[in-house]
C-alpha positions in Angstrom: 0.0 0.0 0.0 2.8 2.4 -0.8 1.5 5.9 -1.6 1.9 7.1 -5.1 1.7 10.9 -5.9 -1.3 11.9 -8.0 0.9 13.0 -11.0 2.8 9.7 -11.1 1.9 7.5 -14.1 0.9 4.6 -11.8 -1.6 6.7 -9.8 -4.5 6.2 -12.2 -4.1 2.4 -11.7 -4.1 2.8 -7.9 -7.3 4.9 -8.2 -8.9 2.3 -10.5 -8.0 -0.6 -8.2 -9.3 1.0 -5.0 -12.5 2.4 -6.5 -13.2 -1.0 -8.2 -12.8 -2.7 -4.8 -15.1 -0.2 -3.2 -17.7 -0.5 -5.9 -17.5 -4.3 -5.8 -18.0 -4.6 -2.0 -20.9 -2.1 -2.1 -22.8 -3.9 -4.8 -22.1 -7.4 -3.5 -23.9 -6.3 -0.4 -26.9 -5.2 -2.3 -27.5 -8.9 -3.3 -25.7 -11.0 -0.7 -28.7 -10.7 1.6 -31.1 -11.6 -1.3 -29.8 -15.2 -1.6 -29.3 -15.6 2.2 -32.8 -14.6 3.4 -33.9 -18.2 4.2 -30.8 -18.6 6.5 -31.3 -15.1 8.0 -34.9 -15.7 8.9 -34.1 -19.1 10.3 -31.2 -17.6 12.3 -33.3 -14.9 13.9 -36.3 -17.2 14.4 -38.7 -15.4 12.1 -41.3 -17.1 9.9 -41.2 -15.2 6.6 -44.7 -16.5 5.6 -46.6 -15.0 8.4 -48.5 -11.9 7.1 -47.0 -9.5 9.5 -43.5 -10.5 8.5 -43.8 -9.7 4.8 -42.8 -6.1 5.5 -39.5 -7.3 7.2 -38.8 -9.4 4.1 -39.4 -6.5 1.7 -37.4 -4.0 3.6 -34.4 -6.3 3.9 -34.6 -6.7 0.2 -35.2 -3.1 -0.8 -34.1 -0.9 2.0 -30.4 -0.9 0.9 -31.2 -0.1 -2.7 -33.8 2.6 -1.7 -31.3 4.4 0.4 -28.6 4.3 -2.2 -31.1 5.6 -4.8 -32.0 8.5 -2.6 -28.5 9.5 -1.4 -26.1 9.0 -4.3 -26.8 12.4 -6.0 -26.4 14.3 -2.7 -23.2 12.6 -1.9 -21.9 13.0 -5.4 -22.6 16.7 -5.1 -20.9 16.9 -1.7 -17.9 15.3 -3.5 -17.8 18.1 -6.0 -17.9 20.7 -3.2 -15.7 19.1 -0.5 -13.6 16.6 -2.4 -14.6 13.3 -4.0 -11.8 11.3 -2.3 -12.8 12.7 1.1 -16.4 11.5 0.7 -15.3 8.2 -0.8 -12.9 7.4 2.0 -15.5 8.2 4.7 -17.8 5.8 2.8 -15.4 3.0 3.1 -15.1 3.6 6.9 -18.8 3.8 7.4 -19.4 0.6 5.4 -16.9 -1.3 7.4 -18.2 -0.3 10.8 -21.8 -1.0 9.9 -20.8 -4.5 8.7 -19.5 -5.2 12.2 -22.8 -4.0 13.7 -24.8 -6.2 11.4 -22.8 -9.3 12.3 -23.5 -8.8 16.0 -27.3 -8.7 15.9 -28.2 -9.6 19.5 -31.9 -10.0 19.1 -34.4 -12.5 17.6 -37.7 -12.3 15.9 -39.1 -8.9 14.8 -36.5 -7.1 16.9 -33.7 -8.9 15.2 -35.2 -8.1 11.8 -35.4 -4.4 12.7 -31.8 -4.4 13.9 -30.7 -5.8 10.5 -32.9 -3.4 8.5 -31.7 -0.3 10.5 -28.0 -1.2 10.2 -28.5 -2.1 6.5 -29.8 1.4 6.0 -26.8 2.9 7.7 -24.5 0.6 5.6 -26.3 1.9 2.5 -25.1 5.4 3.4 -21.5 4.2 3.3 -22.2 2.3 0.1 -23.7 5.4 -1.4 -20.6 7.4 -0.6 -18.5 4.8 -2.5 -20.8 4.5 -5.5 -21.5 8.2 -5.9 -17.8 9.2 -6.2 -15.9 6.2 -7.7 -16.8 7.0 -11.4 -15.9 10.6 -10.9 -12.5 9.7 -9.3 -11.7 7.5 -12.2 -12.8 10.1 -14.7 -10.5 12.6 -13.0 -7.5 10.2 -13.0 -7.6 8.8 -16.5 -7.0 10.6 -19.8 -9.8 10.6 -22.3 -8.4 7.9 -24.5 -8.4 5.3 -21.7 -11.5 6.4 -19.8 -13.9 4.0 -21.4 -11.7 1.0 -20.5 -11.2 2.2 -16.9 -14.9 2.9 -16.4 -15.6 -0.4 -18.0 -13.6 -2.3 -15.4 -15.2 -0.3 -12.5 -18.8 -0.4 -13.7 -18.8 -4.0 -14.7 -17.2 -4.9 -11.4 -20.1 -3.1 -9.7 -22.8 -4.8 -11.8 -21.1 -8.2 -11.6 -20.9 -7.6 -7.8 -24.6 -8.0 -7.6 -24.3 -11.4 -9.1 -21.2 -12.4 -7.2 -23.1 -11.7 -4.1 -25.6 -14.4 -5.0 -23.0 -17.1 -5.2 -21.1 -15.8 -2.1 -24.2 -15.5 -0.1 -25.3 -19.0 -1.0 -21.9 -20.4 0.1 -21.6 -18.4 3.3 -25.3 -18.9 4.4 -24.7 -22.7 4.4 -22.1 -22.2 7.1 -23.5 -19.3 9.3 -25.9 -16.5 8.3 -23.7 -13.9 10.2 -20.8 -14.7 8.0 -22.4 -12.8 5.1 -21.6 -9.7 7.1 -18.3 -10.8 8.6 -16.8 -11.2 5.1 -17.0 -7.4 4.6 -14.9 -6.6 7.7 -11.4 -7.6 6.5 -12.0 -6.3 3.0 -13.4 -3.1 4.4 -10.5 -2.5 6.8 -8.0 -3.1 4.0 -9.8 -0.9 1.5 -10.3 1.9 4.0 -6.6 2.0 5.0 -5.5 1.8 1.4 -7.9 4.6 0.3 -6.8 7.0 3.1 -3.2 6.3 2.3 -3.2 6.3 -1.5 -6.1 8.4 -3.1 -5.7 12.1 -3.8 -8.3 14.6 -4.9 -7.2 15.5 -8.5 -10.5 16.9 -9.8 -11.8 20.4 -9.8 -13.4 21.5 -6.5 -15.8 24.4 -6.4 -17.0 25.8 -3.0 -20.8 26.1 -2.9 -23.7 26.1 -0.5 -25.7 23.0 0.2 -29.1 22.9 -1.5 -31.0 21.9 1.6 -34.5 22.3 0.1 -33.5 20.3 -2.9 -32.0 17.6 -0.8 -35.1 17.4 1.4 -37.7 17.3 -1.3 -35.7 14.8 -3.4 -35.2 12.4 -0.4 -38.8 12.7 0.7 -40.3 12.4 -2.8 -38.2 9.4 -3.9 -38.6 7.6 -0.6 -42.4 8.0 -0.6 -42.6 6.9 -4.2 -40.5 3.8 -3.8 -42.0 2.9 -0.5 -45.5 3.1 -2.1 -44.3 0.7 -4.8 -42.9 -1.6 -2.1 -46.1 -1.8 -0.2 -48.2 -1.9 -3.4 -47.2 -5.6 -4.0 -48.7 -6.6 -0.6 -52.3 -7.7 -0.2 -54.9 -5.2 1.0 -58.6 -5.4 1.8 -59.2 -8.7 0.1 -57.3 -7.7 -3.0 -54.2 -9.6 -4.2 -52.2 -6.4 -4.2 -52.3 -3.1 -2.3 -52.6 -0.5 -5.1 -55.9 0.7 -3.6 -54.5 1.1 -0.1 -54.8 4.8 0.8 -51.3 4.8 2.2 -49.9 3.4 -1.0 -51.8 5.9 -3.1 -50.6 8.7 -0.8 -47.0 7.5 -1.2 -47.3 7.3 -5.0 -49.1 10.6 -5.6 -47.4 12.5 -2.7 -44.0 11.3 -3.8 -44.6 12.3 -7.4 -45.9 15.7 -6.4 -42.8 16.2 -4.1 -40.5 15.3 -6.9 -42.2 17.8 -9.2 -41.7 20.4 -6.5 -38.0 19.3 -6.3 -37.6 20.0 -10.1 -39.2 23.5 -9.7 -36.8 24.2 -6.7 -33.8 23.0 -8.7 -34.6 25.4 -11.5 -34.5 28.4 -9.2 -31.7 27.8 -6.7 -28.2 29.1 -7.5 -26.4 25.9 -6.5 -28.7 23.0 -7.2 -27.8 19.5 -5.9 -29.3 18.1 -9.2 -28.0 20.3 -12.0 -30.9 20.1 -14.4 -28.9 22.1 -17.0 -27.0 18.9 -17.7 -30.1 17.5 -19.3 -29.8 20.0 -22.1 -27.2 17.7 -23.4 -29.0 15.0 -25.3 -26.1 12.5 -24.8 -26.4 12.9 -21.0 -30.2 12.7 -21.1 -30.3 9.7 -23.5 -27.6 7.9 -21.4 -29.5 8.3 -18.2 -32.8 7.3 -19.7 -31.1 4.2 -21.1 -29.6 3.5 -17.6 -33.1 3.8 -15.9 -34.9 1.6 -18.5 -32.1 -0.9 -18.7 -32.0 -1.2 -14.9 -35.7 -1.8 -14.7 -35.5 -4.4 -17.5 -32.7 -6.5 -15.9 -33.2 -5.6 -12.2 -36.0 -7.9 -11.6 -34.3 -10.7 -13.6 -32.4 -11.8 -10.5 -35.6 -12.3 -8.5 -37.4 -14.2 -11.3 -34.4 -16.5 -11.8 -34.1 -17.2 -8.0 -37.8 -18.0 -7.8 -37.5 -20.2 -10.9 -34.5 -22.1 -9.5 -35.2 -22.2 -5.8 -38.9 -22.7 -5.9 -39.3 -25.0 -9.0 -36.3 -26.3 -10.9 -34.0 -27.4 -8.2 -36.6 -29.2 -6.1 -37.8 -31.0 -9.2 -34.2 -32.1 -9.8 -33.7 -33.6 -6.4 -32.3 -30.8 -4.3 -33.4 -30.3 -0.8 -35.0 -26.9 0.0 -32.3 -26.2 2.6 -29.6 -26.3 -0.1 -31.4 -24.5 -2.9 -30.0 -21.0 -2.1 -26.4 -22.3 -2.6 -27.2 -24.1 -5.8 -29.3 -21.3 -7.2 -26.2 -19.0 -6.8 -24.0 -21.7 -8.5 -26.4 -22.3 -11.4 -26.5 -18.5 -12.0 -22.7 -18.2 -12.5 -23.0 -17.9 -16.3 -24.8 -14.6 -15.8 -21.8 -13.2 -13.9 -19.4 -14.7 -16.4 -21.2 -12.9 -19.2 -20.8 -9.5 -17.5 -17.1 -10.2 -16.7 -16.4 -11.3 -20.2 -18.0 -8.3 -22.0 -17.5 -5.3 -19.7 -13.8 -4.4 -19.8 -13.6 -5.5 -23.5 -16.6 -3.2 -24.4 -15.0 -0.3 -22.5 -11.7 -0.8 -24.4 -13.3 -1.1 -27.8 -15.7 1.8 -27.2 -12.6 4.0 -26.7 -11.5 3.2 -30.2 -14.7 2.8 -32.1 -17.3 4.9 -30.3 -19.6 4.0 -27.4 -23.2 4.3 -28.8 -23.3 1.2 -30.9 -21.9 -0.9 -28.1 -24.4 0.4 -25.6 -27.4 0.0 -27.9 -26.1 -3.4 -29.1 -25.8 -4.7 -25.6 -29.4 -3.8 -24.8 -30.6 -5.6 -28.0 -28.6 -8.7 -26.9 -30.4 -8.5 -23.6 -33.8 -8.3 -25.3 -32.9 -11.4 -27.4 -32.0 -13.3 -24.2 -35.3 -12.4 -22.6 -37.0 -13.7 -25.7 -35.1 -17.0 -25.5 -36.1 -17.4 -21.8 -39.7 -17.1 -22.9 -39.3 -20.1 -25.2 -37.8 -22.6 -22.9 -40.1 -24.7 -20.6 -40.3 -24.2 -16.9 -38.5 -27.6 -16.3 -35.7 -26.7 -18.8 -32.6 -28.4 -19.9 -29.8 -26.5 -18.1 -27.5 -26.1 -21.2 -30.0 -23.7 -22.9 -30.8 -21.9 -19.7 -27.1 -21.3 -19.0 -26.5 -20.0 -22.5 -29.4 -17.6 -22.3 -28.5 -16.1 -19.0 -24.8 -15.9 -20.2 -26.2 -14.0 -23.2 -28.1 -11.7 -20.9 -25.0 -11.0 -18.8 -23.0 -10.4 -22.0 -25.6 -7.8 -23.2 -25.4 -6.1 -19.8 -21.6 -6.0 -19.9 -21.6 -4.6 -23.5 -24.0 -1.8 -22.4 -22.7 -0.8 -18.9 -19.2 0.7 -19.6 -19.9 2.5 -22.9 -23.1 4.0 -21.5 -21.3 5.3 -18.4 -18.5 6.7 -20.5 -21.0 8.6 -22.7 -22.7 10.1 -19.6 -19.5 11.0 -17.7 -17.7 12.5 -20.8 -20.7 14.7 -21.7 -20.4 16.9 -18.6 -17.9 19.5 -17.5 -15.2 18.4 -15.1 -16.5 20.3 -12.1 -19.9 18.5 -12.4 -18.6 14.9 -12.6 -19.4 14.1 -9.0 -23.1 15.2 -9.4 -23.2 13.4 -12.8 -21.9 10.2 -11.3 -24.4 10.4 -8.5 -27.3 11.1 -10.9 -26.3 8.1 -13.0 -26.2 5.9 -9.9 -29.5 7.2 -8.8 -31.2 6.3 -12.1 -29.6 2.8 -11.9 -30.5 2.1 -8.3 -34.0 3.6 -8.6 -34.5 1.4 -11.6 -33.6 -1.6 -9.5 -36.2 -0.8 -6.9 -38.8 0.0 -9.5 -38.0 -3.2 -11.2 -38.7 -5.3 -8.1 -42.1 -3.6 -7.5 -43.0 -3.8 -11.2 -41.8 -7.4 -11.8 -43.4 -8.7 -8.6 -46.7 -6.9 -9.4 -46.7 -8.4 -12.9 -45.9 -11.8 -11.6 -48.6 -11.7 -8.9 -51.1 -10.5 -11.5 -50.1 -13.5 -13.7 -50.4 -15.9 -10.8 -53.7 -14.6 -9.7 -55.3 -15.7 -12.9 -54.4 -19.4 -12.7 -52.9 -20.3 -9.3 -56.1 -20.5 -7.2 -57.7 -23.0 -9.5 -54.6 -25.1 -9.8 -54.0 -25.0 -6.0 -57.7 -26.0 -5.3 -57.6 -28.9 -7.8 -54.1 -30.1 -6.7 -55.1 -30.2 -3.0 -58.4 -31.9 -3.5 -56.8 -34.5 -5.7 -54.7 -35.5 -2.6 -57.7 -35.9 -0.4 -57.8 -32.4 1.2 -61.4 -31.5 2.0 -63.0 -29.1 -0.5 -63.7 -26.3 2.0 -60.0 -26.3 3.3 -58.7 -26.5 -0.3 -60.9 -23.5 -1.3 -59.7 -21.5 1.7 -56.1 -22.1 1.0 -56.5 -21.4 -2.7 -58.1 -18.1 -1.9 -55.0 -16.8 0.0 -53.1 -13.9 -1.7 -50.7 -15.3 -4.3 -47.9 -13.1 -3.0 -47.4 -15.6 -0.1 -46.9 -18.4 -2.6 -44.5 -16.2 -4.6 -42.3 -15.4 -1.6 -42.3 -19.1 -0.6 -40.9 -19.9 -4.0 -38.5 -17.0 -3.7 -37.1 -18.3 -0.4 -36.9 -21.9 -1.6 -39.5 -22.8 0.9 -42.3 -25.4 0.7 -45.4 -23.8 2.4 -47.8 -26.7 2.0 -47.1 -28.1 5.5 -47.8 -24.8 7.2 -50.8 -24.0 5.0 -52.5 -27.3 5.9 -51.5 -27.4 9.5 -50.6 -30.5 11.6 -54.2 -31.4 12.4 -55.4 -31.6 8.8 -52.2 -33.4 7.7 -52.7 -36.0 10.4 -56.2 -36.8 9.1 -54.9 -37.5 5.5 -53.6 -40.9 4.3 -49.9 -41.2 5.0 -49.0 -41.4 1.3 -51.0 -38.3 0.4 -49.5 -36.3 3.3 -46.0 -37.3 2.2 -46.8 -36.3 -1.4 -48.2 -32.9 -0.3 -45.1 -32.1 1.8 -42.5 -33.6 -0.5 -40.1 -31.9 -2.9 -42.1 -32.2 -6.1 -45.8 -31.3 -5.3 -45.4 -27.6 -4.7 -43.0 -26.9 -7.6 -45.2 -28.9 -10.0 -48.3 -27.0 -8.7 -46.9 -23.5 -9.3 -44.8 -24.2 -12.4 -47.7 -23.5 -14.8 -49.0 -20.3 -13.2 -45.4 -19.2 -12.7 -44.8 -19.6 -16.5 -47.9 -17.5 -17.2 -46.4 -14.7 -15.0 -43.0 -15.1 -16.7 -44.5 -14.4 -20.1 -45.9 -11.1 -18.9 -42.6 -10.1 -17.1 -40.2 -11.0 -19.9 -42.3 -9.3 -22.6 -42.2 -6.2 -20.5 -38.4 -6.5 -20.1 -38.0 -6.9 -23.9 -40.0 -3.7 -24.5 -37.9 -1.8 -22.0 -34.6 -3.1 -23.3 -35.5 -2.0 -26.9 -36.6 1.5 -25.7 -33.3 1.8 -23.7 -31.4 0.8 -26.9 -33.1 3.6 -28.8 -32.3 6.1 -26.0 -28.6 5.1 -26.2 -28.4 6.2 -29.8 -29.6 9.8 -29.0 -26.9 12.3 -29.9 -26.5 16.1 -29.4 -26.9 18.5 -32.3 -23.3 19.7 -33.0 -24.1 23.3 -32.6 -25.7 22.8 -29.2 -22.9 20.8 -27.5 -20.7 23.5 -26.3 -23.6 25.7 -25.3 -25.4 23.1 -23.2 -22.7 21.8 -20.9 -19.5 23.7 -21.6 -17.9 20.7 -23.1 -16.7 19.9 -26.6 -17.0 16.4 -27.7 -15.9 14.3 -30.6 -18.7 12.1 -31.9 -19.2 9.2 -29.6 -16.1 10.1 -27.8 -14.9 11.6 -24.6 -14.8 15.3 -23.9 -11.8 17.3 -24.8 -12.1 20.7 -23.3 -13.1 19.5 -19.8 -10.5 16.7 -19.6 -7.7 17.5 -17.2 -4.3 17.0 -18.7 -2.9 13.6 -17.6 0.2 11.7 -18.5 -0.5 8.4 -20.2 
């Protein structure tokens, strides 16, 4: 960890290495809990299928991403004002300390869940500091001709981290659920010491006042909107989902109104946290629209694949429910490999040949992979499944780095922290939106065919008709979460008294590995059709947004930068040695 001066030729590689480590550890933790939820709920003694516990499940899933979506712009802006490296280094320290607190959860039940949710929120503050400033630090450190490659390594590491977390969480949760937080501590300590010793602020820093009203309205508006979406997928008043719940409607409408007020405030303050003038540049606007739409399109894919593997495919192929999280992570490795294979290469090639076609082409490849997933049966042959998720990862890798390079190179140097935060906000908000949208579409698909299938399947095994109708009438979101957690809910739904009255063979069939997966496979595929067609449409719209370009006469006027077609900015680029 020998310090290197900022004007040394090796400094840019030090900056890339440390920020890539920071981005990787932050994004791994956005998904490591996802695959480990069964072990976490067992560890703290909480039944995830009890109606009152669904909120704990959702906030463990979405709290981290919601906080990062809300804070990254503010923290990127603070990096522009007070120094990007200073905010980034503090983020590494916060992230490490909160990992220690998470691993020491002293409570059980609801209290234990609230401890984890609260400290995950605090951890997300540290993760936001890392994510908001890493791309800006790299953009400051690298010359224009190498920026796409450097951002490619960093961004793909970040996106791949969300998939690495699935495998790592599956492995660690098999041993001890607390280990998914312990693993951050040595990495965080090393990264924190290395960052404080090695990184230097080399970008432009401009003193400014904090836009408190903008920060407040943005945080309140986005939190209310995303919280409304979160609770909208829960049952309410006899309905399968909660979109008619007054509190959900208040969150959606109130959050939207507050964000409109935020935009009006940002147009009037002298030092806005969200410089709306950057959207005058069509490249910046198109890149962020593509980021949002692409994130929504692929964000829910993880959840659908986990449900598919843990709830259906793995039990049908002889895997015990207790081991499905580990094997789901292993069987999803081709998705990560696709990202890792395409990302740095796409960044390097986009430096030479232009970024737009790579970004748009990657999204088209993603759309093709979603189409392929529509065509394979629910009980698929793994070879085709592996190829299609590899193709999806490949498309995501082709898109990520060139798109980020387009966004970051379209803004003046003094606004790079804010631009980096804005890009991360669109990406993280898209992930949270994707969860709400994908789950809503899937629940809508299940609601059409699951009750009849559940009723007929139970009565065929001797369950009395009134009991079967009662169970079939339960909200399908419970069944969906059972599949998501790799959990067979039939034993709990029937109860010990009813199971004891059934013939032994029927009771064993109902509680065995295959009954529940076979029961939900048809309705689940109906939901997948809706979800993947939606993802295809969004991917193609995002590809079109990636091709948007500025009018040549408007470029210098809109952002103060001068850009070569499809290339990095020239006037704003600090002079660096190769």
